[in-house]
C-alpha positions as CSV (number, residue, x, y, z in Angstrom):
1,X,2.6,3.8,-2.6
2,X,4.8,0.9,-2.5
3,X,7.4,2.3,-0.2
4,X,4.5,2.4,2.6
5,X,3.7,-1.2,1.3
6,X,6.9,-2.5,1.8
7,X,7.4,-0.7,5.3
8,X,3.6,-2.2,6.6
9,X,4.9,-5.6,4.8
10,X,8.2,-5.5,6.9
11,X,6.1,-4.3,10.4
12,X,3.7,-7.1,9.9
13,X,6.4,-9.6,9.3
14,X,8.3,-8.6,12.6
15,X,5.4,-7.9,15.2
16,X,4.2,-11.6,13.9
17,X,7.7,-13.3,13.7
18,X,7.1,-14.3,10.1
19,X,9.6,-15.6,8.1
20,X,10.3,-15.0,4.1
21,X,9.9,-18.8,3.8
22,X,6.7,-19.1,5.7
23,X,4.9,-16.3,4.2
24,X,6.2,-17.8,0.7
25,X,5.0,-21.0,1.1
26,X,1.3,-20.1,2.6
27,X,1.2,-17.8,-0.7
28,X,2.8,-20.3,-3.1
29,X,5.7,-18.1,-4.5
30,X,9.3,-18.3,-4.1
31,X,10.8,-16.5,-0.5
32,X,13.3,-14.3,-2.9
33,X,10.0,-12.4,-4.0
34,X,8.6,-11.9,-0.7
35,X,11.9,-10.9,0.5
36,X,12.0,-8.4,-2.6
37,X,8.6,-6.7,-1.7
38,X,9.5,-6.7,2.0
39,X,12.9,-4.7,1.2
40,X,11.1,-2.3,-1.5
41,X,13.0,-3.7,-4.4
42,X,10.1,-5.0,-5.9
43,X,6.5,-3.1,-6.0
44,X,3.6,-5.0,-5.7
45,X,1.5,-5.3,-8.8
46,X,-1.7,-3.6,-9.3
47,X,-4.6,-6.0,-8.9
48,X,-2.3,-8.4,-7.0
49,X,-3.8,-11.8,-6.3
50,X,-1.6,-12.3,-3.4
51,X,-3.3,-9.0,-1.3
52,X,-6.3,-11.2,0.2
53,X,-4.4,-14.2,0.9
54,X,-1.8,-12.1,2.5
55,X,-4.1,-10.3,4.7
56,X,-5.9,-13.6,5.7
57,X,-2.6,-15.0,6.8
58,X,-1.6,-12.1,8.7
59,X,-5.2,-12.2,10.3
60,X,-4.5,-15.4,11.5
61,X,-1.0,-14.4,13.1
62,X,-2.0,-11.6,15.0
63,X,-3.1,-13.1,18.1
64,X,-2.0,-11.0,21.5
65,X,-3.2,-7.6,22.2
66,X,0.2,-5.9,21.5
67,X,0.2,-7.3,18.0
68,X,-3.3,-6.1,17.3
69,X,-2.6,-2.8,18.8
70,X,0.7,-2.2,16.7
71,X,-1.3,-3.6,13.7
72,X,-4.3,-1.4,13.9
73,X,-2.3,1.9,14.4
74,X,0.2,1.4,11.6
75,X,-2.5,0.5,9.2
76,X,-5.3,3.3,9.7
77,X,-2.7,5.9,9.8
78,X,-1.7,5.0,6.1
79,X,-4.6,3.5,4.9
80,X,-7.8,4.9,6.9
81,X,-10.1,3.9,4.1
82,X,-9.6,0.3,4.2
83,X,-11.8,-1.6,6.6
84,X,-11.2,-5.0,5.5
85,X,-8.0,-5.6,7.3
86,X,-10.1,-4.9,10.6
87,X,-9.8,-7.9,13.0
88,X,-12.7,-6.5,15.3
89,X,-15.9,-8.0,14.2
């Protein structure tokens, strides 16, 4: 499951042009931790307190139509049951 997470995190960071440092600052963690999550070297701990703020961060960064289409297609393919990441009202 964490391999899917790291791929999706990397995808989100690429389409929003987010750096490890900017995400780390927003989550109050070190950039190397984000790098390890992104590369799959470190799994996200179960019940992580980072998921909600991470979701909010990316929801604010996804602003254009291309980003919205890529975001929705990718997350829905792997996590069809998740509705809280939806950017639509």
